[in-house]
N, C-alpha and C positions, 0 to 999 in steps of 0.2 A: 392837896385837895383832890378827893376822889370824885370823878364824874360818873353820875348814875343816870342812865337813860330810861325814861318812863315811856314805854310804848303805848300805854293806855293812861288815862287820867286816874291817878291814885289818890285816895283820900289823904288829907293832911294829917289825919289821926295816925296814919302809918308812917308817912314820910317825915313827920316831925320827930319821930323816934331816932332819926339819924342826926347826930350832932352837926349843926350848920357849919361849925369851924372845920369839920373834916370832910363833909359830903355836900355835893351840889347836885340837885335834882333838875334834870333838863329834859325838854321835849325833843330836842335835836342835839345829837352829839356823835361825832365821827369815831371817837376812840374812847368809849366808856369802859370802865372796869366792871360795872354792874348794870344789870337790866331789871326793871320792874315791869310787870305786865299783868293783865287780867285775861281778856279774850283774844288779844292779838295773836295771829297765826305766824309763828316763827319758822315754819318749815321751809319757806322760800327766802328767809332772811339770811343774809351773808354775815356770819359771825365775825366781828372785828377781832383782830389779833390781840387787842388789849383786853378782851373780855375775860373776866375771872369767874363771874357768878351770874345766874339768872334766877329771879324769885317770882313765882306766880302767886297773886292774891286770890287763892282758892285751892281746892283740894286736887282737882284733876290737872294733869300735865300733858294731855294729849295734843295740845297746841304748841308744845315745845319739842324740838327734835332731840330727844334724849341721846340717841346714838351719836349724832354729830357733836353734841356738847361733850359727851364722854371722850370722843376722839380728840377734841380740842382742849381737853382739860378744864372745861367749864362746869362748875358745880351748880346743880339745879336744886332749888328749894321750892317747897309748896307750903301752904298754910291751911291744913285741914281744920275745919271748924270755925274759921275766921268769919265766914258769912253765913254760918249755919242758921242763926235765928232769923235772918232776913229771908232766907229761902223757905224756912218753915212757915213764915207768915204768908208768903206767896202761895204755898201749897194749900194752906187753909182757905185763902181766897179762891184757889182753883176748885177746891171741894164744893164751896158754896156756889160758885159761878157755874160749875158743871151741872148742878142740880136745879138751880132756880132761874136759869136763862136771863141773868141780869143784863148782860151786854146786849142780847137780842131785844130785850124789853126796852132798853134805853133807845136803841136805834129805831124801834117801832114808834115809841113816843115822839121822837124827833120828827118822824115822817108825818105826824098829825098837825104840824105847825101850819097855821093859816086856815085850817078847816073849821067849820062851824060845829057847835055842840061837842067840843073835845071831851068834856066830862062823860057824855053818853058813849062816845066812841071808845074811851078808855074802859068804861064799865063793861061794854060789850066784848071788847077784844082781849081783856087782861087774862082771861082763862087760857089763852094760848101760851102763856108764859109761866104757868105753874110748874112745880116740880117737887120731887120728894124731899123731905127733911133728911138731914144726915144722922140725926139722933137715932140710935138703935140699928143703924146700918153697919156693915162690915167693911173696914178699910184694910186692904192688903198693902204692906210696906215691903218692897223688895230692896234690901240693903239697909242695914240698921246701924250705920256709922253715925257720925256726929249729927248729920241732918236728919236721917231717917229716924233716929231715936227720938229727937225732938218732935218730929211729926207724929210719931206713934203715941207719945205721951200727951201731946196736945189733943189728938183725936179722941183718946179715952176720956180726957177732961170734958170734951164736948158731948160725951154720951155715946160714942161709937164703940163697937167691938173692933179689935185690931188683931190681925194675924200678920206674922212677919217671917221673912226669909233672909238669912245671912250665913253663908257657910263659914265665915271667919269670926263669928260672934263668940267672944270670950265669956266664960262664966261670970266674970266681974261686970261686963257690959250687960249681959242678960239679966243680972240681978237688979239693974236700974230700969228694967222694963217689966215690972211685976204684973201688969194687966195685959201684957201682950202674949198671945199664943204663938209660940215658935213652931214653924213648919219647915221641914227640910227638903221641900220640893216646890219649885215655882209653879208648875201646873196645878198643884193642890191648893196653893194660895189663890191663884186666879179663879179656881172653881168655887171657892168659898166667899169671894169678895164681891161687894157691890161697887167698890171703887178700888183702884190700885194706884199707888204712887211709887215711881221708880227713882231709886237713889243708888245707882251703880256707876262705877267708873267706865269709861269707854276704852275698850281694848279689842284685840282680835277675837276674843271669846264672847264679848257682849255686843259687838256691833251687829245691829239688825236682829238681835235676839228676839225681840217682840215682833215677829212676822205673822203672817196670816195663820200658819200652822199653830204657833204658840197661842195666839189670841183666840183661836177657835176652841181652846181647852178651857176658856174662861166661862164664868156664869153669863147667861144671856143678859144683854143690856148693861154690861160693866162700863164704868166710866174710868178712863185712863188719864193719869196725870204724869207728865214727864217734865220735871224741872231740873233734870240732870244734864243729859246730852241728847241732842236731837237724833243722832245716829243709833241710839239704842232701839228706836222704833223704825221699822221698815215702812216707808211712805205708802208704797203700793198695798202692803198688807193692811195697814190701818184704814186706808181708803176703802178697801173691799169690805172690811168688817163694819165700817160705819154705814156703808150702803146696804148691807144685809141686816143691820140692826143688832148684830152680835155685840158691837160697841156702841153705846148710846152717845158718848161724847169723848172727844180727845182734846186735851189742853196741854200744849207743850211748846 
């Protein structure tokens, strides 16, 4: 019986693929032969001598110590595209929320509890929570892999114009994005976009790529969506751009 340690809760849809007569999925195990994880940070994790493989339920592996695993003969797997549709749906929510101030409106409505003439207060104050429609606006998609491609096609179906950047985009993948204008320069995408959605891996080249200098090349009032990795965006840079109005909204 092979002992598999789940460092995060993993859907039974996945774990049930492992034959129960051969594998046992455990939340605690001192000597596992395999590890399953999602967001758990393994960099400070002491790799057991018994470990043969680690598999991440997702595309990025920045939370897995690849060098340490290689030195210990541990094979690392990822699952690109496995959660692509779920992330795409969150991005669509982000698009709408960044425009229509849905969360802010809910909080404001809750603050009216117990007051008199709530209907009149709502009528008077609802104008503070209006925002632009996304139809006809331009969405920039940085990274057109499994998730980015779904986002791009969904946005065109919603009536948006889409421009995209991906230096590794194959002709076959590009053919599946017939309505997307491919641009080979990130600043040019930012300058053309009312919204931008980030779908890049986190590595030494992309960490804090979207800093104040980069964001200042964007169209004024751009709305930035980051459902990939937090460290793609520099916190200080995005804060300054929000304060100046260069960035209207950041959701990430």
